[in-house]
Steps between C-alpha positions, in 0.01 A plus 500: 500500500326694223468288184652603170313407181684492170320521167655338194828427670776396260866421531603865508205695640128512576264710306340610817546458876239557763593582862311674780218611264734650241553376147842561346526455126815439307586733215269455204603556141333476161616350171841610386497737207139617539418871532505663844123512493463129414755394756333715769156352426649143518676581831183641655300194378755273667469702815117464492533124459754459783301709740190298421699177577592657829146593580515871451494768224634831389272699727718367785837609355737657759808579296628478138855519365522560124830449324543629148791409282480854359326794675403618151227231525340669806251686280393178330474295823316751719163517309478120505567497873249780561228318309567181705555623857187513715385863542509593867714194582831606354812348671814686580718487191857545390623498143866471405724412211691176515658250270257205500572127480483485120552773238147466354327571831382861534316490836493294815251561781515374856203541737392412852130472600295431805267207535133584570 
């Protein structure tokens, strides 16, 4: 049986799960009430930290799902994403609008990555 490793497993969820060489991250959010740019930077820093705990990094991203509370924030989020993502190693990506868990959240990002 292939082992499953859980990172920062709590009562409700794990921050990351590793199975068969793939790292699955839970949705990451920034501080409620901050600007879209600040929340996006915080989300991406959380992703970097979790990927490091799992033993990989953003150059190994496979997919990304980006949820915005308001698609009007797309123009503010995208330059932060583009500055962060590894050139030549961009994942597949989908961006949509969705009501998020709290009204002060503007962006949530979910990624999967491969282990080296």
